[in-house]
Backbone as XML, in Angstrom:
<?xml version="1.0"?>
<chain id="A" units="angstrom">
  <residue number="1" name="MET">
    <atom name="N" x="21.422" y="79.403" z="0.819"/>
    <atom name="CA" x="20.341" y="78.817" z="0.043"/>
    <atom name="C" x="19.964" y="77.457" z="0.614"/>
  </residue>
  <residue number="2" name="SER">
    <atom name="N" x="18.706" y="77.178" z="0.608"/>
    <atom name="CA" x="18.250" y="75.889" z="1.106"/>
    <atom name="C" x="18.287" y="74.859" z="-0.015"/>
  </residue>
  <residue number="3" name="GLU">
    <atom name="N" x="18.092" y="73.605" z="0.361"/>
    <atom name="CA" x="18.097" y="72.525" z="-0.627"/>
    <atom name="C" x="16.932" y="72.662" z="-1.595"/>
  </residue>
  <residue number="4" name="ARG">
    <atom name="N" x="15.807" y="73.145" z="-1.119"/>
    <atom name="CA" x="14.614" y="73.282" z="-1.964"/>
    <atom name="C" x="14.869" y="74.263" z="-3.111"/>
  </residue>
  <residue number="5" name="GLU">
    <atom name="N" x="15.546" y="75.356" z="-2.827"/>
    <atom name="CA" x="15.831" y="76.350" z="-3.858"/>
    <atom name="C" x="16.849" y="75.828" z="-4.860"/>
  </residue>
  <residue number="6" name="ASP">
    <atom name="N" x="17.793" y="74.989" z="-4.416"/>
    <atom name="CA" x="18.811" y="74.449" z="-5.311"/>
    <atom name="C" x="18.225" y="73.457" z="-6.302"/>
  </residue>
  <residue number="7" name="LYS">
    <atom name="N" x="17.203" y="72.721" z="-5.919"/>
    <atom name="CA" x="16.646" y="71.665" z="-6.761"/>
    <atom name="C" x="15.609" y="72.164" z="-7.763"/>
  </residue>
  <residue number="8" name="SER">
    <atom name="N" x="15.210" y="73.414" z="-7.670"/>
    <atom name="CA" x="14.158" y="73.902" z="-8.562"/>
    <atom name="C" x="14.687" y="74.039" z="-9.988"/>
  </residue>
  <residue number="9" name="LEU">
    <atom name="N" x="13.810" y="73.744" z="-10.946"/>
    <atom name="CA" x="14.129" y="73.823" z="-12.365"/>
    <atom name="C" x="13.528" y="75.102" z="-12.929"/>
  </residue>
  <residue number="10" name="ILE">
    <atom name="N" x="14.361" y="75.907" z="-13.568"/>
    <atom name="CA" x="13.895" y="77.173" z="-14.120"/>
    <atom name="C" x="13.970" y="77.104" z="-15.638"/>
  </residue>
  <residue number="11" name="ILE">
    <atom name="N" x="12.815" y="77.299" z="-16.288"/>
    <atom name="CA" x="12.725" y="77.307" z="-17.744"/>
    <atom name="C" x="12.131" y="78.646" z="-18.161"/>
  </residue>
  <residue number="12" name="PHE">
    <atom name="N" x="12.818" y="79.356" z="-19.050"/>
    <atom name="CA" x="12.399" y="80.672" z="-19.527"/>
    <atom name="C" x="12.151" y="81.640" z="-18.377"/>
  </residue>
  <residue number="13" name="GLY">
    <atom name="N" x="12.956" y="81.544" z="-17.328"/>
    <atom name="CA" x="12.856" y="82.462" z="-16.207"/>
    <atom name="C" x="11.756" y="82.155" z="-15.219"/>
  </residue>
  <residue number="14" name="ARG">
    <atom name="N" x="11.069" y="81.030" z="-15.374"/>
    <atom name="CA" x="9.997" y="80.651" z="-14.444"/>
    <atom name="C" x="10.353" y="79.348" z="-13.754"/>
  </residue>
  <residue number="15" name="ASP">
    <atom name="N" x="10.067" y="79.284" z="-12.475"/>
    <atom name="CA" x="10.280" y="78.065" z="-11.704"/>
    <atom name="C" x="9.108" y="77.127" z="-11.977"/>
  </residue>
  <residue number="16" name="VAL">
    <atom name="N" x="9.385" y="75.983" z="-12.613"/>
    <atom name="CA" x="8.297" y="75.091" z="-13.023"/>
    <atom name="C" x="7.601" y="74.430" z="-11.834"/>
  </residue>
  <residue number="17" name="SER">
    <atom name="N" x="8.242" y="74.390" z="-10.679"/>
    <atom name="CA" x="7.585" y="73.795" z="-9.514"/>
    <atom name="C" x="6.457" y="74.682" z="-8.992"/>
  </residue>
  <residue number="18" name="LYS">
    <atom name="N" x="6.437" y="75.940" z="-9.394"/>
    <atom name="CA" x="5.391" y="76.858" z="-8.946"/>
    <atom name="C" x="4.259" y="77.008" z="-9.965"/>
  </residue>
  <residue number="19" name="ILE">
    <atom name="N" x="4.360" y="76.351" z="-11.116"/>
    <atom name="CA" x="3.306" y="76.412" z="-12.126"/>
    <atom name="C" x="2.240" y="75.373" z="-11.771"/>
  </residue>
  <residue number="20" name="PRO">
    <atom name="N" x="0.981" y="75.791" z="-11.550"/>
    <atom name="CA" x="-0.062" y="74.826" z="-11.215"/>
    <atom name="C" x="-0.267" y="73.810" z="-12.337"/>
  </residue>
  <residue number="21" name="CYS">
    <atom name="N" x="-0.444" y="72.564" z="-11.979"/>
    <atom name="CA" x="-0.761" y="71.458" z="-12.893"/>
    <atom name="C" x="0.430" y="70.974" z="-13.721"/>
  </residue>
  <residue number="22" name="PHE">
    <atom name="N" x="1.577" y="71.611" z="-13.650"/>
    <atom name="CA" x="2.709" y="71.219" z="-14.488"/>
    <atom name="C" x="3.208" y="69.823" z="-14.126"/>
  </residue>
  <residue number="23" name="ARG">
    <atom name="N" x="3.426" y="69.599" z="-12.848"/>
    <atom name="CA" x="3.987" y="68.322" z="-12.401"/>
    <atom name="C" x="3.061" y="67.158" z="-12.733"/>
  </residue>
  <residue number="24" name="ASN">
    <atom name="N" x="1.794" y="67.277" z="-12.375"/>
    <atom name="CA" x="0.851" y="66.185" z="-12.621"/>
    <atom name="C" x="0.670" y="65.917" z="-14.105"/>
  </residue>
  <residue number="25" name="SER">
    <atom name="N" x="0.606" y="66.970" z="-14.901"/>
    <atom name="CA" x="0.453" y="66.788" z="-16.348"/>
    <atom name="C" x="1.637" y="66.029" z="-16.922"/>
  </residue>
  <residue number="26" name="LEU">
    <atom name="N" x="2.823" y="66.411" z="-16.509"/>
    <atom name="CA" x="4.026" y="65.758" z="-17.015"/>
    <atom name="C" x="4.099" y="64.301" z="-16.561"/>
  </residue>
  <residue number="27" name="LEU">
    <atom name="N" x="3.772" y="64.043" z="-15.304"/>
    <atom name="CA" x="3.829" y="62.664" z="-14.804"/>
    <atom name="C" x="2.800" y="61.766" z="-15.484"/>
  </residue>
  <residue number="28" name="TYR">
    <atom name="N" x="1.582" y="62.254" z="-15.649"/>
    <atom name="CA" x="0.565" y="61.459" z="-16.344"/>
    <atom name="C" x="0.951" y="61.240" z="-17.801"/>
  </residue>
  <residue number="29" name="GLY">
    <atom name="N" x="1.520" y="62.256" z="-18.432"/>
    <atom name="CA" x="1.945" y="62.125" z="-19.820"/>
    <atom name="C" x="3.061" y="61.112" z="-19.986"/>
  </residue>
  <residue number="30" name="ILE">
    <atom name="N" x="4.049" y="61.150" z="-19.113"/>
    <atom name="CA" x="5.165" y="60.201" z="-19.189"/>
    <atom name="C" x="4.673" y="58.780" z="-18.958"/>
  </residue>
  <residue number="31" name="GLY">
    <atom name="N" x="3.882" y="58.594" z="-17.918"/>
    <atom name="CA" x="3.358" y="57.254" z="-17.624"/>
    <atom name="C" x="2.473" y="56.718" z="-18.730"/>
  </residue>
  <residue number="32" name="GLY">
    <atom name="N" x="1.578" y="57.554" z="-19.215"/>
    <atom name="CA" x="0.673" y="57.130" z="-20.281"/>
    <atom name="C" x="1.399" y="56.860" z="-21.581"/>
  </residue>
  <residue number="33" name="GLY">
    <atom name="N" x="2.369" y="57.710" z="-21.924"/>
    <atom name="CA" x="3.144" y="57.508" z="-23.146"/>
    <atom name="C" x="3.972" y="56.241" z="-23.090"/>
  </residue>
  <residue number="34" name="LEU">
    <atom name="N" x="4.585" y="55.984" z="-21.948"/>
    <atom name="CA" x="5.380" y="54.766" z="-21.779"/>
    <atom name="C" x="4.500" y="53.522" z="-21.883"/>
  </residue>
  <residue number="35" name="PHE">
    <atom name="N" x="3.364" y="53.553" z="-21.220"/>
    <atom name="CA" x="2.447" y="52.415" z="-21.265"/>
    <atom name="C" x="1.941" y="52.173" z="-22.686"/>
  </residue>
  <residue number="36" name="CYS">
    <atom name="N" x="1.518" y="53.226" z="-23.368"/>
    <atom name="CA" x="0.994" y="53.076" z="-24.736"/>
    <atom name="C" x="2.068" y="52.573" z="-25.692"/>
  </residue>
  <residue number="37" name="GLY">
    <atom name="N" x="3.299" y="53.079" z="-25.544"/>
    <atom name="CA" x="4.383" y="52.633" z="-26.404"/>
    <atom name="C" x="4.730" y="51.172" z="-26.183"/>
  </residue>
  <residue number="38" name="LEU">
    <atom name="N" x="4.811" y="50.764" z="-24.919"/>
    <atom name="CA" x="5.102" y="49.354" z="-24.616"/>
    <atom name="C" x="3.969" y="48.445" z="-25.076"/>
  </residue>
  <residue number="39" name="PHE">
    <atom name="N" x="2.747" y="48.874" z="-24.881"/>
    <atom name="CA" x="1.590" y="48.090" z="-25.303"/>
    <atom name="C" x="1.586" y="47.912" z="-26.817"/>
  </residue>
  <residue number="40" name="ARG">
    <atom name="N" x="1.872" y="48.984" z="-27.530"/>
    <atom name="CA" x="1.921" y="48.911" z="-28.997"/>
    <atom name="C" x="3.063" y="47.995" z="-29.458"/>
  </residue>
  <residue number="41" name="PHE">
    <atom name="N" x="4.210" y="48.066" z="-28.779"/>
    <atom name="CA" x="5.352" y="47.232" z="-29.162"/>
    <atom name="C" x="5.060" y="45.750" z="-28.924"/>
  </residue>
  <residue number="42" name="MET">
    <atom name="N" x="4.338" y="45.456" z="-27.840"/>
    <atom name="CA" x="4.025" y="44.058" z="-27.535"/>
    <atom name="C" x="3.168" y="43.425" z="-28.629"/>
  </residue>
  <residue number="43" name="PHE">
    <atom name="N" x="2.304" y="44.197" z="-29.258"/>
    <atom name="CA" x="1.402" y="43.633" z="-30.258"/>
    <atom name="C" x="1.899" y="43.768" z="-31.695"/>
  </residue>
  <residue number="44" name="THR">
    <atom name="N" x="2.761" y="44.748" z="-31.976"/>
    <atom name="CA" x="3.202" y="44.934" z="-33.363"/>
    <atom name="C" x="4.663" y="44.581" z="-33.586"/>
  </residue>
  <residue number="45" name="SER">
    <atom name="N" x="5.509" y="44.685" z="-32.589"/>
    <atom name="CA" x="6.961" y="44.449" z="-32.671"/>
    <atom name="C" x="7.652" y="45.377" z="-33.666"/>
  </residue>
  <residue number="46" name="HIS">
    <atom name="N" x="7.064" y="46.517" z="-33.946"/>
    <atom name="CA" x="7.693" y="47.538" z="-34.785"/>
    <atom name="C" x="8.220" y="48.632" z="-33.858"/>
  </residue>
  <residue number="47" name="THR">
    <atom name="N" x="9.542" y="48.677" z="-33.716"/>
    <atom name="CA" x="10.150" y="49.589" z="-32.755"/>
    <atom name="C" x="9.880" y="51.051" z="-33.094"/>
  </residue>
  <residue number="48" name="LEU">
    <atom name="N" x="10.144" y="51.447" z="-34.314"/>
    <atom name="CA" x="9.993" y="52.848" z="-34.696"/>
    <atom name="C" x="8.538" y="53.314" z="-34.573"/>
  </residue>
  <residue number="49" name="LYS">
    <atom name="N" x="7.601" y="52.486" z="-35.009"/>
    <atom name="CA" x="6.186" y="52.847" z="-34.894"/>
    <atom name="C" x="5.762" y="52.935" z="-33.422"/>
  </residue>
  <residue number="50" name="SER">
    <atom name="N" x="6.322" y="52.054" z="-32.599"/>
    <atom name="CA" x="5.985" y="52.071" z="-31.178"/>
    <atom name="C" x="6.514" y="53.331" z="-30.504"/>
  </residue>
  <residue number="51" name="VAL">
    <atom name="N" x="7.735" y="53.725" z="-30.867"/>
    <atom name="CA" x="8.304" y="54.946" z="-30.291"/>
    <atom name="C" x="7.500" y="56.167" z="-30.739"/>
  </residue>
  <residue number="52" name="ASN">
    <atom name="N" x="7.155" y="56.218" z="-32.015"/>
    <atom name="CA" x="6.335" y="57.328" z="-32.506"/>
    <atom name="C" x="4.990" y="57.377" z="-31.784"/>
  </residue>
  <residue number="53" name="PHE">
    <atom name="N" x="4.373" y="56.224" z="-31.627"/>
    <atom name="CA" x="3.087" y="56.147" z="-30.931"/>
    <atom name="C" x="3.237" y="56.590" z="-29.479"/>
  </residue>
  <residue number="54" name="SER">
    <atom name="N" x="4.355" y="56.230" z="-28.862"/>
    <atom name="CA" x="4.616" y="56.621" z="-27.483"/>
    <atom name="C" x="4.739" y="58.142" z="-27.356"/>
  </residue>
  <residue number="55" name="VAL">
    <atom name="N" x="5.460" y="58.759" z="-28.277"/>
    <atom name="CA" x="5.622" y="60.218" z="-28.241"/>
    <atom name="C" x="4.287" y="60.914" z="-28.496"/>
  </residue>
  <residue number="56" name="TYR">
    <atom name="N" x="3.527" y="60.420" z="-29.458"/>
    <atom name="CA" x="2.207" y="61.001" z="-29.727"/>
    <atom name="C" x="1.287" y="60.852" z="-28.514"/>
  </residue>
  <residue number="57" name="SER">
    <atom name="N" x="1.328" y="59.688" z="-27.885"/>
    <atom name="CA" x="0.498" y="59.449" z="-26.700"/>
    <atom name="C" x="0.908" y="60.377" z="-25.568"/>
  </residue>
  <residue number="58" name="PHE">
    <atom name="N" x="2.219" y="60.513" z="-25.358"/>
    <atom name="CA" x="2.719" y="61.420" z="-24.326"/>
    <atom name="C" x="2.202" y="62.837" z="-24.568"/>
  </residue>
  <residue number="59" name="SER">
    <atom name="N" x="2.315" y="63.299" z="-25.795"/>
    <atom name="CA" x="1.886" y="64.660" z="-26.125"/>
    <atom name="C" x="0.389" y="64.844" z="-25.913"/>
  </residue>
  <residue number="60" name="PHE">
    <atom name="N" x="-0.392" y="63.904" z="-26.394"/>
    <atom name="CA" x="-1.844" y="63.994" z="-26.288"/>
    <atom name="C" x="-2.299" y="63.937" z="-24.827"/>
  </residue>
  <residue number="61" name="ILE">
    <atom name="N" x="-1.755" y="63.000" z="-24.060"/>
    <atom name="CA" x="-2.156" y="62.844" z="-22.657"/>
    <atom name="C" x="-1.744" y="64.065" z="-21.844"/>
  </residue>
  <residue number="62" name="THR">
    <atom name="N" x="-0.514" y="64.546" z="-22.050"/>
    <atom name="CA" x="-0.043" y="65.718" z="-21.314"/>
    <atom name="C" x="-0.899" y="66.939" z="-21.626"/>
  </residue>
  <residue number="63" name="LEU">
    <atom name="N" x="-1.144" y="67.177" z="-22.892"/>
    <atom name="CA" x="-1.948" y="68.329" z="-23.290"/>
    <atom name="C" x="-3.388" y="68.210" z="-22.782"/>
  </residue>
  <residue number="64" name="GLY">
    <atom name="N" x="-3.966" y="67.029" z="-22.898"/>
    <atom name="CA" x="-5.334" y="66.822" z="-22.422"/>
    <atom name="C" x="-5.470" y="67.025" z="-20.926"/>
  </residue>
  <residue number="65" name="TYR">
    <atom name="N" x="-4.532" y="66.461" z="-20.157"/>
    <atom name="CA" x="-4.594" y="66.621" z="-18.708"/>
    <atom name="C" x="-4.321" y="68.067" z="-18.318"/>
  </residue>
  <residue number="66" name="TRP">
    <atom name="N" x="-3.395" y="68.737" z="-19.010"/>
    <atom name="CA" x="-3.071" y="70.136" z="-18.724"/>
    <atom name="C" x="-4.305" y="71.019" z="-18.911"/>
  </residue>
  <residue number="67" name="ILE">
    <atom name="N" x="-5.010" y="70.836" z="-20.019"/>
    <atom name="CA" x="-6.195" y="71.652" z="-20.305"/>
    <atom name="C" x="-7.274" y="71.418" z="-19.249"/>
  </residue>
  <residue number="68" name="GLN">
    <atom name="N" x="-7.518" y="70.159" z="-18.926"/>
    <atom name="CA" x="-8.546" y="69.828" z="-17.940"/>
    <atom name="C" x="-8.174" y="70.370" z="-16.559"/>
  </residue>
  <residue number="69" name="CYS">
    <atom name="N" x="-6.923" y="70.221" z="-16.165"/>
    <atom name="CA" x="-6.477" y="70.665" z="-14.845"/>
    <atom name="C" x="-6.505" y="72.190" z="-14.734"/>
  </residue>
  <residue number="70" name="ARG">
    <atom name="N" x="-6.041" y="72.879" z="-15.766"/>
    <atom name="CA" x="-6.036" y="74.336" z="-15.731"/>
    <atom name="C" x="-7.460" y="74.905" z="-15.741"/>
  </residue>
  <residue number="71" name="TYR">
    <atom name="N" x="-8.373" y="74.232" z="-16.437"/>
    <atom name="CA" x="-9.770" y="74.671" z="-16.429"/>
    <atom name="C" x="-10.334" y="74.577" z="-15.016"/>
  </residue>
  <residue number="72" name="ASN">
    <atom name="N" x="-10.121" y="73.447" z="-14.360"/>
    <atom name="CA" x="-10.610" y="73.283" z="-12.988"/>
    <atom name="C" x="-9.932" y="74.260" z="-12.036"/>
  </residue>
  <residue number="73" name="TYR">
    <atom name="N" x="-8.638" y="74.499" z="-12.236"/>
    <atom name="CA" x="-7.898" y="75.446" z="-11.400"/>
    <atom name="C" x="-8.473" y="76.855" z="-11.548"/>
  </residue>
  <residue number="74" name="SER">
    <atom name="N" x="-8.714" y="77.274" z="-12.786"/>
    <atom name="CA" x="-9.262" y="78.611" z="-13.036"/>
    <atom name="C" x="-10.671" y="78.745" z="-12.470"/>
  </residue>
  <residue number="75" name="LYS">
    <atom name="N" x="-11.466" y="77.707" z="-12.632"/>
    <atom name="CA" x="-12.838" y="77.716" z="-12.117"/>
    <atom name="C" x="-12.842" y="77.825" z="-10.591"/>
  </residue>
  <residue number="76" name="THR">
    <atom name="N" x="-11.996" y="77.061" z="-9.931"/>
    <atom name="CA" x="-11.904" y="77.104" z="-8.476"/>
    <atom name="C" x="-11.387" y="78.458" z="-8.001"/>
  </residue>
  <residue number="77" name="LYS">
    <atom name="N" x="-10.394" y="78.989" z="-8.690"/>
    <atom name="CA" x="-9.839" y="80.290" z="-8.318"/>
    <atom name="C" x="-10.894" y="81.387" z="-8.454"/>
  </residue>
  <residue number="78" name="PHE">
    <atom name="N" x="-11.680" y="81.339" z="-9.538"/>
    <atom name="CA" x="-12.746" y="82.319" z="-9.732"/>
    <atom name="C" x="-13.788" y="82.214" z="-8.621"/>
  </residue>
  <residue number="79" name="GLU">
    <atom name="N" x="-14.167" y="80.989" z="-8.250"/>
    <atom name="CA" x="-15.150" y="80.797" z="-7.183"/>
    <atom name="C" x="-14.622" y="81.306" z="-5.847"/>
  </residue>
  <residue number="80" name="MET">
    <atom name="N" x="-13.336" y="81.093" z="-5.576"/>
    <atom name="CA" x="-12.748" y="81.572" z="-4.324"/>
    <atom name="C" x="-12.706" y="83.101" z="-4.279"/>
  </residue>
  <residue number="81" name="MET">
    <atom name="N" x="-12.384" y="83.731" z="-5.402"/>
    <atom name="CA" x="-12.383" y="85.199" z="-5.449"/>
    <atom name="C" x="-13.792" y="85.741" z="-5.238"/>
  </residue>
  <residue number="82" name="ARG">
    <atom name="N" x="-14.768" y="85.087" z="-5.843"/>
    <atom name="CA" x="-16.165" y="85.512" z="-5.695"/>
    <atom name="C" x="-16.634" y="85.343" z="-4.244"/>
  </residue>
  <residue number="83" name="LEU">
    <atom name="N" x="-16.278" y="84.228" z="-3.626"/>
    <atom name="CA" x="-16.641" y="83.984" z="-2.236"/>
    <atom name="C" x="-15.973" y="84.996" z="-1.310"/>
  </residue>
  <residue number="84" name="GLN">
    <atom name="N" x="-14.711" y="85.316" z="-1.582"/>
    <atom name="CA" x="-14.005" y="86.295" z="-0.769"/>
    <atom name="C" x="-14.678" y="87.666" z="-0.865"/>
  </residue>
  <residue number="85" name="GLU">
    <atom name="N" x="-15.093" y="88.041" z="-2.058"/>
    <atom name="CA" x="-15.790" y="89.317" z="-2.250"/>
    <atom name="C" x="-17.120" y="89.323" z="-1.503"/>
  </residue>
  <residue number="86" name="MET">
    <atom name="N" x="-17.844" y="88.210" z="-1.552"/>
    <atom name="CA" x="-19.120" y="88.120" z="-0.839"/>
    <atom name="C" x="-18.914" y="88.223" z="0.667"/>
  </residue>
  <residue number="87" name="LEU">
    <atom name="N" x="-17.866" y="87.587" z="1.187"/>
    <atom name="CA" x="-17.586" y="87.665" z="2.619"/>
    <atom name="C" x="-17.196" y="89.083" z="3.031"/>
  </residue>
  <residue number="88" name="GLN">
    <atom name="N" x="-16.436" y="89.775" z="2.194"/>
    <atom name="CA" x="-16.081" y="91.161" z="2.493"/>
    <atom name="C" x="-17.322" y="92.045" z="2.502"/>
  </residue>
  <residue number="89" name="ASN">
    <atom name="N" x="-18.206" y="91.852" z="1.530"/>
    <atom name="CA" x="-19.451" y="92.631" z="1.497"/>
    <atom name="C" x="-20.316" y="92.331" z="2.714"/>
  </residue>
  <residue number="90" name="HIS">
    <atom name="N" x="-20.362" y="91.074" z="3.121"/>
    <atom name="CA" x="-21.145" y="90.700" z="4.302"/>
    <atom name="C" x="-20.566" y="91.362" z="5.547"/>
  </residue>
  <residue number="91" name="ALA">
    <atom name="N" x="-19.239" y="91.394" z="5.652"/>
    <atom name="CA" x="-18.610" y="92.016" z="6.817"/>
    <atom name="C" x="-18.865" y="93.523" z="6.842"/>
  </residue>
  <residue number="92" name="ILE">
    <atom name="N" x="-18.892" y="94.143" z="5.677"/>
    <atom name="CA" x="-19.142" y="95.590" z="5.607"/>
    <atom name="C" x="-20.591" y="95.908" z="5.968"/>
  </residue>
  <residue number="93" name="LEU">
    <atom name="N" x="-21.535" y="95.098" z="5.477"/>
    <atom name="CA" x="-22.958" y="95.375" z="5.687"/>
    <atom name="C" x="-23.486" y="94.888" z="7.036"/>
  </residue>
  <residue number="94" name="GLU">
    <atom name="N" x="-22.722" y="94.101" z="7.748"/>
    <atom name="CA" x="-23.206" y="93.510" z="8.997"/>
    <atom name="C" x="-23.545" y="94.605" z="10.012"/>
  </residue>
  <residue number="95" name="GLY">
    <atom name="N" x="-24.765" y="94.552" z="10.530"/>
    <atom name="CA" x="-25.215" y="95.508" z="11.540"/>
    <atom name="C" x="-25.767" y="96.809" z="10.981"/>
  </residue>
  <residue number="96" name="THR">
    <atom name="N" x="-25.906" y="96.920" z="9.689"/>
    <atom name="CA" x="-26.446" y="98.148" z="9.092"/>
    <atom name="C" x="-27.907" y="97.939" z="8.705"/>
  </residue>
  <residue number="97" name="GLN">
    <atom name="N" x="-28.548" y="99.016" z="8.293"/>
    <atom name="CA" x="-29.947" y="98.923" z="7.879"/>
    <atom name="C" x="-30.084" y="98.143" z="6.578"/>
  </residue>
  <residue number="98" name="GLU">
    <atom name="N" x="-29.078" y="98.237" z="5.713"/>
    <atom name="CA" x="-29.132" y="97.490" z="4.457"/>
    <atom name="C" x="-29.146" y="95.985" z="4.717"/>
  </residue>
  <residue number="99" name="ALA">
    <atom name="N" x="-28.410" y="95.551" z="5.722"/>
    <atom name="CA" x="-28.387" y="94.128" z="6.053"/>
    <atom name="C" x="-29.756" y="93.678" z="6.559"/>
  </residue>
  <residue number="100" name="GLU">
    <atom name="N" x="-30.417" y="94.531" z="7.331"/>
    <atom name="CA" x="-31.754" y="94.188" z="7.827"/>
    <atom name="C" x="-32.755" y="94.108" z="6.678"/>
  </residue>
  <residue number="101" name="ILE">
    <atom name="N" x="-32.632" y="95.018" z="5.706"/>
    <atom name="CA" x="-33.526" y="94.993" z="4.537"/>
    <atom name="C" x="-33.312" y="93.707" z="3.741"/>
  </residue>
  <residue number="102" name="ILE">
    <atom name="N" x="-32.062" y="93.330" z="3.551"/>
    <atom name="CA" x="-31.749" y="92.101" z="2.813"/>
    <atom name="C" x="-32.297" y="90.885" z="3.550"/>
  </residue>
  <residue number="103" name="GLU">
    <atom name="N" x="-32.172" y="90.870" z="4.893"/>
    <atom name="CA" x="-32.700" y="89.754" z="5.682"/>
    <atom name="C" x="-34.214" y="89.650" z="5.539"/>
  </residue>
  <residue number="104" name="LYS">
    <atom name="N" x="-34.908" y="90.777" z="5.535"/>
    <atom name="CA" x="-36.367" y="90.760" z="5.396"/>
    <atom name="C" x="-36.775" y="90.264" z="4.015"/>
  </residue>
  <residue number="105" name="GLU">
    <atom name="N" x="-36.035" y="90.682" z="2.973"/>
    <atom name="CA" x="-36.362" y="90.253" z="1.610"/>
    <atom name="C" x="-36.118" y="88.759" z="1.418"/>
  </residue>
  <residue number="106" name="LEU">
    <atom name="N" x="-35.029" y="88.262" z="1.974"/>
    <atom name="CA" x="-34.704" y="86.843" z="1.814"/>
    <atom name="C" x="-35.484" y="85.964" z="2.779"/>
  </residue>
  <residue number="107" name="GLY">
    <atom name="N" x="-35.859" y="86.531" z="3.906"/>
    <atom name="CA" x="-36.606" y="85.759" z="4.887"/>
    <atom name="C" x="-35.723" y="84.865" z="5.740"/>
  </residue>
  <residue number="108" name="THR">
    <atom name="N" x="-34.431" y="84.967" z="5.569"/>
    <atom name="CA" x="-33.511" y="84.161" z="6.375"/>
    <atom name="C" x="-32.385" y="85.041" z="6.875"/>
  </residue>
  <residue number="109" name="ARG">
    <atom name="N" x="-31.753" y="84.563" z="7.879"/>
    <atom name="CA" x="-30.592" y="85.255" z="8.420"/>
    <atom name="C" x="-29.348" y="84.517" z="7.943"/>
  </residue>
  <residue number="110" name="PRO">
    <atom name="N" x="-28.314" y="85.245" z="7.473"/>
    <atom name="CA" x="-27.094" y="84.570" z="7.032"/>
    <atom name="C" x="-26.432" y="83.808" z="8.175"/>
  </residue>
  <residue number="111" name="VAL">
    <atom name="N" x="-25.738" y="82.777" z="7.840"/>
    <atom name="CA" x="-25.068" y="81.946" z="8.835"/>
    <atom name="C" x="-23.870" y="82.692" z="9.390"/>
  </residue>
  <residue number="112" name="ASP">
    <atom name="N" x="-23.763" y="82.739" z="10.713"/>
    <atom name="CA" x="-22.602" y="83.371" z="11.341"/>
    <atom name="C" x="-21.442" y="82.398" z="11.345"/>
  </residue>
  <residue number="113" name="VAL">
    <atom name="N" x="-20.278" y="82.939" z="11.064"/>
    <atom name="CA" x="-19.079" y="82.096" z="11.019"/>
    <atom name="C" x="-18.299" y="82.285" z="12.275"/>
  </residue>
</chain>
């Protein structure tokens, strides 16, 4: 086993290092929660309220970043699948009569890669 496999954290049978957006969401949540808790403590000097505020901030920031990141991830993945399908269709139609008909209708020739 390599060192990389030994250091991975497995929760509920899944390796969390392979979950998209998990690391960044957790890091932003920890940093934001710590900052908000310390900021609240500096102005109120109430330890328990500051800790509660820190935990709430951590939860809110982590969840908010997770939702935003996963939305962008899903959107990008969908666009890549769509582009891959279009490239496969272009490769299949290249040099056929259907491709010539499409070129005449569009008035342009597709860009060669």
